[in-house]
C-alpha positions as semicolon CSV with decimal commas, in nm:
position;residue;x (nm);y (nm);z (nm)
1;M;7,154;-5,013;-0,752
2;D;6,816;-4,912;-0,605
3;M;6,867;-5,134;-0,301
4;G;7,209;-4,986;-0,228
5;F;7,080;-4,631;-0,250
6;E;6,775;-4,710;-0,036
7;K;7,003;-4,862;0,229
8;A;7,201;-4,537;0,225
9;G;6,885;-4,337;0,293
10;F;6,778;-4,223;-0,054
11;E;6,415;-4,252;-0,169
12;I;6,341;-4,404;-0,510
13;V;6,056;-4,206;-0,670
14;W;6,067;-4,319;-1,033
15;T;6,187;-4,627;-1,221
16;N;6,179;-4,746;-1,580
17;E;6,180;-5,097;-1,732
18;N;6,013;-5,213;-2,053
19;D;6,057;-5,592;-2,025
20;V;5,731;-5,731;-1,881
21;V;5,897;-6,017;-1,689
22;F;6,175;-5,796;-1,551
23;V;5,904;-5,559;-1,428
24;K;5,735;-5,839;-1,231
25;L;6,065;-5,966;-1,092
26;H;6,182;-5,622;-0,982
27;E;5,854;-5,531;-0,816
28;A;5,824;-5,862;-0,630
29;G;6,186;-5,873;-0,518
30;I;6,210;-5,515;-0,391
31;T;5,867;-5,534;-0,225
32;S;5,957;-5,849;-0,029
33;W;6,293;-5,700;0,068
34;R;6,132;-5,375;0,184
35;K;5,869;-5,562;0,384
36;A;6,142;-5,751;0,573
37;R;6,304;-5,416;0,654
38;G;5,978;-5,277;0,793
39;N;5,901;-5,067;0,486
40;G;5,545;-5,122;0,368
41;I;5,577;-4,925;0,043
42;K;5,512;-5,158;-0,250
43;A;5,779;-5,136;-0,518
44;E;5,662;-5,057;-0,868
45;I;5,803;-4,971;-1,207
46;F;5,653;-4,631;-1,278
47;N;5,707;-4,636;-1,652
48;K;5,709;-4,950;-1,866
49;K;5,797;-4,802;-2,206
50;S;6,140;-4,798;-2,364
51;I;6,333;-4,504;-2,221
52;T;6,382;-4,385;-2,580
53;E;6,007;-4,323;-2,591
54;V;5,986;-4,145;-2,255
55;S;6,027;-3,768;-2,267
56;A;6,184;-3,560;-1,992
57;E;5,846;-3,395;-1,935
58;E;5,679;-3,733;-1,886
59;I;5,942;-3,836;-1,631
60;V;5,887;-3,516;-1,432
61;E;5,509;-3,559;-1,433
62;E;5,530;-3,920;-1,310
63;A;5,813;-3,874;-1,061
64;F;5,702;-3,542;-0,915
65;P;5,323;-3,504;-0,944
66;E;5,332;-3,209;-0,703
67;G;5,601;-3,029;-0,898
68;K;5,968;-3,076;-0,973
69;P;6,176;-3,023;-0,656
70;E;6,488;-2,811;-0,644
71;D;6,708;-3,110;-0,562
72;F;6,696;-3,470;-0,683
73;G;6,931;-3,722;-0,838
74;I;6,931;-3,973;-1,123
75;I;7,100;-4,313;-1,094
76;G;7,120;-4,586;-1,354
77;G;7,313;-4,852;-1,536
78;P;7,235;-4,848;-1,909
79;P;7,264;-5,194;-2,073
80;C;7,630;-5,285;-2,117
81;Q;7,623;-5,584;-2,353
82;D;7,738;-5,382;-2,656
83;F;8,054;-5,280;-2,468
84;T;8,158;-5,622;-2,336
85;I;8,403;-5,871;-2,482
86;N;8,139;-6,143;-2,443
87;G;7,880;-5,927;-2,617
88;K;7,861;-5,834;-2,983
89;M;8,102;-5,540;-2,941
90;K;7,875;-5,299;-3,128
91;G;7,955;-5,019;-2,888
92;F;7,744;-4,703;-2,911
93;K;7,607;-4,817;-3,249
94;G;7,430;-5,114;-3,090
95;E;7,069;-5,079;-2,976
96;R;7,170;-5,124;-2,613
97;G;7,480;-4,910;-2,644
98;K;7,266;-4,621;-2,765
99;L;7,088;-4,617;-2,430
100;T;7,403;-4,475;-2,268
101;I;7,365;-4,176;-2,500
102;V;6,998;-4,150;-2,403
103;F;7,095;-4,159;-2,033
104;F;7,317;-3,853;-2,075
105;D;7,053;-3,682;-2,292
106;R;6,803;-3,714;-2,009
107;I;7,059;-3,575;-1,762
108;L;7,096;-3,260;-1,970
109;E;6,720;-3,229;-2,014
110;L;6,620;-3,295;-1,651
111;K;6,921;-3,127;-1,487
112;P;6,931;-3,328;-1,161
113;T;7,146;-3,203;-0,873
114;F;7,360;-3,516;-0,910
115;F;7,378;-3,831;-1,118
116;V;7,542;-4,171;-1,091
117;M;7,593;-4,395;-1,393
118;E;7,735;-4,747;-1,373
119;N;7,868;-4,954;-1,661
120;V;8,142;-5,196;-1,770
121;P;8,507;-5,080;-1,759
122;G;8,526;-5,114;-2,138
123;L;8,374;-4,767;-2,161
124;T;8,700;-4,619;-2,033
125;R;8,948;-4,885;-2,149
126;R;8,876;-4,971;-2,512
127;N;9,011;-4,694;-2,734
128;S;8,730;-4,687;-2,992
129;I;8,462;-4,670;-2,722
130;K;8,665;-4,453;-2,484
131;E;8,688;-4,171;-2,739
132;H;8,312;-4,166;-2,793
133;M;8,251;-4,184;-2,418
134;N;8,484;-3,889;-2,360
135;N;8,281;-3,687;-2,611
136;L;7,961;-3,769;-2,424
137;V;8,117;-3,667;-2,093
138;R;8,246;-3,340;-2,240
139;R;7,888;-3,250;-2,335
140;V;7,776;-3,305;-1,977
141;E;8,079;-3,125;-1,832
142;K;7,947;-2,796;-1,961
143;E;7,698;-2,810;-1,673
144;Y;7,841;-3,075;-1,438
145;F;8,161;-3,158;-1,260
146;V;8,216;-3,522;-1,359
147;A;8,445;-3,786;-1,208
148;N;8,476;-4,156;-1,285
149;K;8,650;-4,455;-1,136
150;I;8,657;-4,832;-1,179
151;L;8,556;-5,013;-0,861
152;N;8,566;-5,385;-0,790
153;A;8,282;-5,545;-0,591
154;L;8,535;-5,783;-0,433
155;D;8,695;-5,483;-0,260
156;F;8,365;-5,413;-0,084
157;G;8,302;-5,751;0,074
158;V;8,124;-5,917;-0,220
159;P;8,245;-6,272;-0,309
160;Q;8,276;-6,181;-0,676
161;F;8,546;-6,023;-0,893
162;R;8,328;-5,768;-1,070
163;E;8,479;-5,445;-1,200
164;R;8,247;-5,161;-1,295
165;V;8,307;-4,798;-1,382
166;F;8,104;-4,535;-1,198
167;F;8,048;-4,183;-1,332
168;I;7,952;-3,926;-1,069
169;G;7,823;-3,583;-1,167
170;I;7,741;-3,277;-0,954
171;R;7,572;-2,977;-1,113
172;K;7,817;-2,686;-1,128
173;D;7,582;-2,426;-0,981
174;K;7,545;-2,649;-0,673
175;L;7,913;-2,695;-0,590
176;D;8,189;-2,447;-0,512
177;E;8,436;-2,489;-0,797
178;N;8,723;-2,449;-0,550
179;V;8,636;-2,796;-0,418
180;V;8,725;-2,932;-0,762
181;N;9,011;-2,695;-0,846
182;K;9,195;-2,741;-0,516
183;S;9,192;-3,119;-0,528
184;L;9,534;-3,265;-0,608
185;G;9,385;-3,589;-0,738
186;E;9,022;-3,696;-0,758
187;W;8,785;-3,421;-0,648
188;F;8,516;-3,678;-0,570
189;P;8,612;-3,917;-0,285
190;F;8,518;-4,254;-0,428
191;P;8,461;-4,512;-0,154
192;V;8,732;-4,740;-0,020
193;N;8,672;-5,035;0,210
194;K;8,997;-5,069;0,406
195;K;8,912;-5,419;0,524
196;Y;8,878;-5,570;0,177
197;S;9,068;-5,330;-0,051
198;G;9,301;-5,518;-0,286
199;A;9,146;-5,852;-0,189
200;A;9,229;-6,020;-0,521
201;T;9,603;-6,001;-0,444
202;K;9,593;-5,962;-0,066
203;Y;9,508;-6,326;0,007
204;K;9,647;-6,660;-0,102
205;W;9,342;-6,797;-0,277
206;A;9,267;-7,167;-0,311
207;K;9,395;-7,347;-0,622
208;T;9,209;-7,567;-0,869
209;V;9,143;-7,920;-0,739
210;P;8,969;-8,232;-0,878
211;F;8,591;-8,230;-0,851
212;G;8,460;-8,397;-0,534
213;K;8,776;-8,358;-0,327
214;K;8,726;-8,287;0,044
215;L;8,875;-7,954;0,147
216;K;8,938;-7,745;0,456
217;K;8,913;-7,369;0,446
218;P;9,255;-7,198;0,449
219;K;9,277;-7,014;0,781
220;E;9,381;-6,678;0,635
221;L;9,089;-6,649;0,392
222;P;8,781;-6,446;0,496
223;L;8,488;-6,681;0,438
224;E;8,258;-6,393;0,339
225;L;8,468;-6,340;0,024
226;C;8,443;-6,707;-0,072
227;V;8,171;-6,873;-0,279
228;E;8,120;-7,118;0,009
229;S;7,946;-6,842;0,207
230;C;7,681;-6,821;-0,068
231;L;7,602;-7,188;-0,116
232;V;7,268;-7,319;0,007
233;S;7,301;-7,611;0,248
234;Q;7,081;-7,917;0,224
235;R;6,901;-7,803;0,539
236;E;6,823;-7,464;0,382
237;M;6,689;-7,608;0,057
238;N;6,333;-7,645;0,187
239;I;6,339;-7,326;0,393
240;I;6,484;-7,045;0,182
241;P;6,290;-6,933;-0,129
242;N;6,453;-6,969;-0,473
243;S;6,700;-7,228;-0,336
244;K;6,578;-7,515;-0,553
245;E;6,562;-7,314;-0,873
246;Y;6,844;-7,403;-1,109
247;F;6,890;-7,520;-1,467
248;N;6,905;-7,892;-1,527
249;L;7,226;-8,024;-1,680
250;Y;7,198;-8,225;-2,002
251;V;7,564;-8,326;-2,022
252;E;7,670;-8,670;-1,901
253;E;7,763;-8,665;-1,533
254;K;8,096;-8,841;-1,594
255;E;8,194;-8,562;-1,837
256;L;8,100;-8,286;-1,594
257;K;8,298;-8,452;-1,317
258;K;8,610;-8,405;-1,529
259;I;8,574;-8,028;-1,474
260;C;8,784;-7,937;-1,172
261;E;8,665;-7,724;-0,882
262;G;8,792;-7,373;-0,955
263;E;8,825;-7,428;-1,331
264;T;8,678;-7,093;-1,435
265;N;8,900;-7,018;-1,735
266;R;8,675;-7,221;-1,966
267;P;8,447;-7,070;-2,234
268;S;8,151;-7,254;-2,077
269;F;8,069;-7,481;-1,783
270;K;8,289;-7,280;-1,547
271;R;8,307;-7,449;-1,208
272;L;8,352;-7,224;-0,907
273;H;8,586;-7,294;-0,615
274;R;8,427;-7,295;-0,274
275;F;8,724;-7,112;-0,119
276;K;8,765;-6,843;-0,379
277;Y;8,555;-6,556;-0,511
278;S;8,335;-6,599;-0,817
279;P;8,429;-6,444;-1,151
280;T;8,184;-6,185;-1,279
281;A;7,829;-6,317;-1,255
282;C;7,705;-6,268;-1,610
283;Y;7,445;-6,526;-1,694
284;G;7,365;-6,495;-2,065
285;N;7,227;-6,788;-2,265
286;N;7,159;-6,982;-1,942
287;E;7,535;-7,027;-1,886
288;V;7,520;-7,020;-1,508
289;H;7,833;-7,120;-1,314
290;L;7,863;-7,479;-1,189
291;H;7,839;-7,555;-0,818
292;P;8,185;-7,625;-0,669
293;Y;8,115;-7,974;-0,537
294;K;7,763;-8,070;-0,646
295;N;7,663;-8,189;-0,990
296;R;7,445;-7,891;-1,078
297;R;7,453;-7,524;-1,168
298;L;7,411;-7,251;-0,907
299;S;7,058;-7,184;-0,788
300;V;6,880;-6,850;-0,809
301;R;6,934;-6,797;-0,436
302;E;7,306;-6,870;-0,461
303;A;7,344;-6,631;-0,754
304;L;7,160;-6,361;-0,557
305;R;7,393;-6,411;-0,262
306;I;7,695;-6,376;-0,489
307;Q;7,551;-6,037;-0,585
308;G;7,524;-5,938;-0,219
309;V;7,143;-5,963;-0,212
310;E;6,979;-6,057;0,118
311;D;6,761;-6,369;0,147
312;S;6,457;-6,152;0,220
313;Y;6,459;-6,060;-0,150
314;V;6,228;-6,322;-0,302
315;L;6,147;-6,380;-0,669
316;P;5,818;-6,545;-0,776
317;A;5,868;-6,917;-0,837
318;E;5,647;-6,921;-1,146
319;L;5,850;-6,672;-1,352
320;P;6,109;-6,797;-1,607
321;L;6,452;-6,901;-1,479
322;T;6,621;-6,747;-1,782
323;K;6,485;-6,404;-1,694
324;K;6,575;-6,443;-1,328
325;F;6,938;-6,519;-1,399
326;K;6,968;-6,245;-1,659
327;M;6,827;-5,988;-1,420
328;I;7,056;-6,104;-1,140
329;G;7,360;-6,086;-1,367
330;N;7,268;-5,737;-1,485
331;G;7,254;-5,595;-1,132
332;V;7,504;-5,396;-0,928
333;P;7,615;-5,587;-0,614
334;V;7,425;-5,428;-0,326
335;P;7,724;-5,359;-0,096
336;L;7,906;-5,183;-0,380
337;A;7,600;-4,973;-0,468
338;E;7,553;-4,885;-0,102
339;A;7,918;-4,775;-0,070
340;V;7,884;-4,547;-0,373
341;A;7,553;-4,412;-0,243
342;N;7,704;-4,329;0,096
343;A;7,997;-4,156;-0,072
344;V;7,752;-3,939;-0,269
345;K;7,543;-3,866;0,039
346;D;7,847;-3,768;0,248
347;F;7,990;-3,549;-0,029
348;I;7,659;-3,367;-0,072
349;K;7,635;-3,307;0,301
350;V;7,996;-3,197;0,359
351;N;7,999;-2,961;0,062
352;K;7,646;-2,829;0,122
353;V;7,536;-2,924;-0,229
354;I;7,176;-2,949;-0,108
């Protein structure tokens, strides 16, 4: 999310993460990426405590040492595992689910000009969770105009079917209410990429085939939406960082070869298809997707590419693979984050919010 907003022209002035390894990964990755872009500012996590232990006053002191400005925004994606089908389904009662409540608490305490929150679609689809989420939003709506929409990363040029809901809030005293009242549909113009919109049904995607079969790319498929565009070639292996980092397989090779290319409807050992998009990259318990035509799992670099992360983003080789894949799977695909960021920036400018 940070990378997308930085690409859109926003400045990140405060971040929070309490996992020691995630802190090191984030700082190293963003710093290397910034350096490649000509930005010499070293990335850092400004507060390493649990957000539940960080007061609004502490955030202001750390983020704005010269005084709280009139206009600023808050972006974030509270942990979603308690709202996912693959998680423990604890919802807002789970330790991670509670952090969504904390996110909105901090919004009301800090009163940013705008906020953006990203999470799994279950927040607005599952009835038991949806009702609680609506109550949280109603609290915030006393001071903010709030809109939400489910967006799919695939529709923004990312080779991954990844749906996420985005909540956008603009403080009411900063926006003419006529902008909201006069809108016939959504008052906030969520981004649309005309080139890729509806990609999941627009194209005739490749079908499942036996492992090891030689294939030609279907002419009508855009390669950039296919997993093939993310795979590291043999030539690149010794050149591009994080390319050789992947989990070893401890299942007999003959058994793994029985798993077809494109067989992603399995509970585990899902094998991607080179000429199709990846299902949601969620790498819990080291269950990283299998390479389409090689007898291994995806590498760290390949997983980063599937999330739309540029190769200039480099993670330290010595840090644990488990943490790397979890962090990658938790992220918002960069092109999707950038599209949302640009939509916010344009809306603020057009409506003279700032």
